[in-house]
C-alpha positions as CSV (number, residue, x, y, z in Angstrom):
1,M,-9.1,-9.5,1.5
2,A,-6.9,-12.5,1.3
3,K,-4.2,-11.1,-0.7
4,Q,-1.3,-9.2,0.9
5,I,1.5,-9.5,-1.4
6,V,1.7,-10.0,-5.2
7,V,4.6,-10.7,-7.1
8,L,4.3,-8.9,-10.7
9,E,8.2,-9.9,-12.1
10,Q,11.5,-10.6,-11.6
11,R,14.4,-8.7,-12.9
12,S,17.5,-10.4,-13.5
13,G,20.9,-8.3,-12.4
14,S,23.1,-8.5,-9.6
15,P,21.6,-8.5,-7.1
16,P,18.1,-9.8,-8.7
17,T,15.3,-7.5,-8.0
18,W,11.3,-8.1,-7.9
19,I,8.6,-5.7,-8.3
20,V,5.8,-6.6,-5.8
21,L,2.8,-5.1,-4.7
22,F,1.6,-4.9,-1.2
23,W,-1.9,-4.5,-0.2
24,F,-3.0,-3.1,3.1
25,P,-6.3,-3.2,4.6
26,V,-7.5,0.4,5.8
27,K,-9.3,1.4,8.9
28,P,-12.9,2.3,7.9
29,A,-12.3,6.1,9.6
30,Q,-9.7,6.6,6.7
31,Q,-11.5,5.0,3.7
32,T,-13.0,8.2,2.6
33,Y,-9.8,9.9,2.3
34,R,-8.1,6.9,0.7
35,A,-10.6,6.6,-1.8
36,K,-9.7,7.3,-5.5
37,P,-13.0,6.0,-7.6
38,G,-12.2,4.5,-10.8
39,A,-8.7,3.3,-9.4
40,K,-7.4,-0.1,-10.6
41,S,-4.8,-2.5,-9.1
42,A,-1.4,-2.5,-11.3
43,W,-1.9,-6.1,-11.2
44,K,-3.7,-7.2,-14.7
45,F,-5.5,-10.1,-13.4
46,A,-6.6,-8.9,-10.2
47,A,-10.6,-9.6,-9.4
48,Q,-13.1,-6.7,-10.1
49,E,-14.1,-7.0,-6.2
50,E,-10.0,-6.4,-5.8
51,H,-10.1,-3.1,-8.1
52,D,-13.7,-1.9,-6.2
53,A,-12.1,-2.4,-2.8
54,I,-8.9,-0.2,-4.0
55,A,-11.3,2.4,-5.5
56,A,-13.3,2.7,-2.3
57,G,-10.5,3.1,-0.1
58,Q,-10.7,-0.1,1.5
59,V,-7.3,-1.5,0.5
60,F,-4.2,0.7,-0.2
61,E,-1.7,-0.7,-3.1
62,V,1.9,0.2,-2.6
63,Q,4.1,-1.2,-5.6
64,A,8.0,-1.9,-4.4
65,T,11.3,-2.6,-6.0
66,C,13.0,-5.5,-3.6
67,E,16.3,-6.3,-3.9
68,Q,17.3,-10.2,-3.0
69,A,20.6,-12.2,-2.8
70,E,21.7,-14.2,-5.7
71,G,20.3,-17.8,-5.1
72,V,17.5,-16.6,-2.7
73,T,15.3,-19.6,-2.6
74,I,11.2,-19.2,-2.9
75,G,11.1,-19.7,0.8
76,Q,13.7,-16.9,1.6
77,L,12.0,-14.4,-0.8
78,G,8.8,-15.1,1.0
79,A,10.0,-14.7,4.4
80,N,11.9,-11.3,3.1
81,L,8.5,-10.0,1.5
82,L,6.3,-10.5,4.6
83,A,9.1,-9.2,6.9
84,R,8.7,-6.0,4.6
85,Y,5.0,-6.4,4.4
86,N,4.8,-6.9,8.5
87,A,7.1,-3.6,8.8
88,M,5.2,-1.3,6.4
89,K,1.9,-2.0,7.6
90,A,3.0,-1.3,11.3
91,Q,4.1,2.0,9.9
92,F,0.9,2.3,7.9
93,D,-1.5,1.3,10.8
94,A,0.5,4.0,13.2
95,D,0.1,6.6,10.6
96,P,-2.4,9.1,11.5
97,W,-3.0,10.2,7.6
98,G,-6.6,11.3,7.6
99,S,-6.6,13.0,10.8
100,Y,-5.4,16.4,9.4
101,Y,-7.6,16.2,6.3
102,G,-8.8,19.9,4.9
103,T,-6.1,21.2,7.4
104,N,-5.1,24.8,5.5
105,H,-3.1,27.7,5.6
106,D,-4.4,31.1,4.5
107,G,-1.5,33.1,4.2
108,V,-1.1,34.0,7.5
109,S,-2.0,30.8,10.0
110,W,-3.1,27.4,9.8
111,T,-6.5,26.4,10.6
112,V,-6.6,22.4,11.7
113,D,-10.2,20.8,10.6
114,Q,-10.0,17.3,12.7
115,S,-13.7,17.5,12.2
116,K,-14.0,14.8,9.5
117,A,-10.9,12.8,11.1
């Protein structure tokens, strides 16, 4: 998927804020756990294949509010959003989410189920 960042809106104020979507590719081993059948992007102009990728767990969508300095140029905004995306992606990629899927507590002890990781 080519898109990584989608700007939804700019809100005036001091400082101005931008509402954006970050689209992160999901590792194949985690797609089962990220899947949300019927899910749609918050971006109303997303293509059907983009909605499908989100629903299948191939793409994880995060909506964020980003404050920017007054008078920020489009180049500065782009660089700031890309830096935030890259920092979030590094954290997302390092997250073992799904590694403990199915782990449960029975009131006495924890049972770790890594068979599905």
